[in-house]
N, C-alpha and C positions, 0 to 999 in steps of 0.2 A: 504493499499498500504506499503512494508515494505522501510525500510531506502535507501536502493541499488535501488529499482525503483523509489524513488523520486529523488535520484540524478541523473538516468540517464535522467527522465525527464526534470528536471531543466536544466542540460547540454544542451539536445537537443533543449528545447524552446529557450535557451541565444544565442544558436551557430545560430538559424533559425533566430533571431530578428537581429543578427551581420550580418549575411549574406545579409538581406534585405537591409542595410544599407553602406555595404562595397563600397568603391569605385573602388576597383578593384576586379575580382575574386579571384586570387591568394593569395590577402591578408585575405578574408574569409576563405579561404581553410587552411592557414597557421595557422588561429585562432582556427578554428575548429579541427585543430590536437592539438593544446594545451589543448583545452577541452578534447579532446579523450585521450593523455596522463595523464593528471591530473585525469581523472576517471578512468582508468587503474591503477595508483600509488595508489589510494585511495582504489580500491577494493582488491589489494594484501596487501594493509596495510603499503604501502611506504608513510607514510603521511607527510614527509618532501618536497618529490618531489611532491606529490599531491599539499601542498600549494603553494611551488614554482608556479608550472603550473597556480593554479588560480590568485596568485598575478601578474603574468606575464597578464592576461587577465585584471585586474583592471590597470595596468600600461599602457595597451594599449587604455583604455577609457571606459571598460564597467560599467556599474553602474547598478549592478541588485540585488536585494535583496536576491535572491537564490544563486548566486555565493559568496556574504559575508558571506551567512550562511553556505554553503559548504567550505569556506576557514577558517570560525572560527571552525567547526568540527576538519579540517585537524589539523589547529593549536593546538586546545587542545590534540587531540591525540597525537601530537608530543611532547607535553610538554610545548609548546610556550604559556601559558594561558593569558600572557597580551595581545598578539598579536590576542587571541581568542577573550578575550573581546571587543578589538578593532572593531573585524570583526561582531561580534554579534551586539554589538552598531552601527554600519554601518548600518547592516541589518534593524535594528527598525527604523533608521531615515526615510527609505525606505518603510518600511512596518510597523507601529507602531503596530497594532494589531497582530502581530505574535507570538501566544502563545509559540509555538516551540522554537522561538528565546530568547525568555523572560525566558523560563526554561533553556535553554542551558547557558545563559548570567548568571542566578543566580547560576547555576551549577559551572560554571566555578570561579565566585566569591567566593563561597563557598569552592572549592578546594584550592584556592589561601589561603584562611584564615587558612585552616586546615594546609597546609603546613607550614604557617608561625608560626602558635600556636605549631607545632612539634618542630618548631626550636628555638622558643622562648620561650615555655611555656605556652604562651598566646597571643591571637592576636584578634584585631578588624578590621574587614573589611567592606566595603561598600557594602551593598545589593541592596539597593533602592536609586533613586536619593532622591534630596531636595523635599520636599512637593509641591512647587511650579511647579517643573519640572515635577513630578510624576503625578499631576491635568491633564498636557496637553501632557504626553508622547503619549496615545492612538491616538492624532489626528495629522494628516499630515499639514507641512505648508501651502500646497494649500488650505487645506479644510477650513482653520480658515481664510486664507485670503478671500476667496469667500463668507463665512459666514459676515465678517465684511463687504464685499461690499453689501451684499445683506440687510445685517439691515441698512445700510448707506443706501441705495437706499428707503427702505420702510421707515425710518424716512423722510426722505425729500418728499416724496410721500404723507405721512400722513399732514406734514406743509402745502405743496402746496393746497391739497385738503380742508384744511380748509377756504381757500380762496373764495371757491365756494358754500360752505356749509351753510345752512341756519338753518337748524333742529337741534333744541338742542341735541335730542338723537343722532342724526347723530355726531354732535360737541364733545361730550363727549366721544363716542365711539373713534374717531378720536384722541382724548387727551389721551385716555389711549392707544390705539396703537403707538402713536408716543411715549410717556413714555417707554413702552415694547419693541420698537425699539431701543431709546437711551441706554436704560440699556443694551441692548442685543449687543449693538456697543461696549459698554465699556467694556463688558466681554470679547467678541472675541478681540478686540483690545488689551486687557492685555494680554489674552492668546496667541496670535499672538508674543507679544513681549517679554514673558518667552519662547517661542518656539525658537525663534530666539537668545536667549541669551543675548536680549539685558539689561536684569537686572544685566549681570553679564560682567566684563570688558575680554577681549579676546575670544579664542575658547576654546570649549569643547574638552579635550584630555584626552590620557590615557597612562599611564607608561606603556612601553614594557618591562622593564628590572628592575630584583629585584636587588635593591642596587645602582640605578643608581644616579649618583652624582650631586649634586646640589653644582655649582662653584659660585664665588662672580663674576665672570666675563666670557665672553665667550671667553674661553681662557683653554685648558687642565691643564695648570701650574698653574691657578688662585687656591687660596686656596679654599678648600671644606667645606661648611656651612650647609650639610646635606645630606641625602641620601631619596631615593623614592622609595614606594613598587611597584612592579610589578602590574597592574591591577588597580593601584589607579585612580581614577578621578584628572585632574588637569585642569586649564586653561593656555593656551598657549597665552602669553603677546605679544612676539616680537621676531624677528629672527636675527641674526648675526654670521656671519662665521662659519656657521654648528653647531651652538648651538641655543636653543630656551630658553628661560626666562620664567618659569613658575611658577603657584603659586597652591601647591598641596592643595587637600580638608583640609587637616591638618592645612593649614596656613604656612607651609614653603615656602621660593621662594629661585630662584638661576636660572642659567645658565645649563641646561643638553644639554648632545649632541643630536643631531636631530634624531640618528638612535634610539634612546631611548624613544621616545614620538612619538606618532600619534594621529593628530585630527581627531575627529568625523568626522567633515564636510570636506573630501577629494578633 
């Protein structure tokens, strides 16, 4: 199936799902028009208009991996690579095993690196998440939560069953099963902790504008302590007066205008 056919099928599927839950037919029809206009703009290569239409759907409450994927492609084609990275990252939170989104994300980051190298002579760009996050990237939070619950139930079932077992072989088997269940509980619990970002302060975020200023305080008049690169990963630590205090992957901290950063968990 070519890219155009995929885009059509995604838009139609999302539109159908939305119409099922819309409170009023007029609202569903209006959002269907937004899908249609975004689709038409994409096909005529008016990617800024397409991006705007897809973003309107997200602002209306749609949280769909295909919509984020389409938004990311449109943003990338329009040259807004930081926003494309954010959209692809959001797509992967909903569909972690999407190879197409992974490839698009890697290409967007590589293109940002090339642009930076062309300007500065050389540049380093993030291509992969940290090891701990990379290990759990392919799993959904819900999947890890269910695994944790299942292994927890199995552990307590083994412990409970030992009270009614007299056979030496059965007791040994239950002890082994309990040990395996306990270890699996620990692993799935740790994976869920990492997946939810519990090992790091703040929310995962992406810098949306190259050279975005990092201020000393949440005030545009405050002194600038540094600059952030478009598409770079960051942690959003707190918000105040239209600014977000962030820590970049390079360790720099400062207050950045809220329009210049987007959290992955929107």
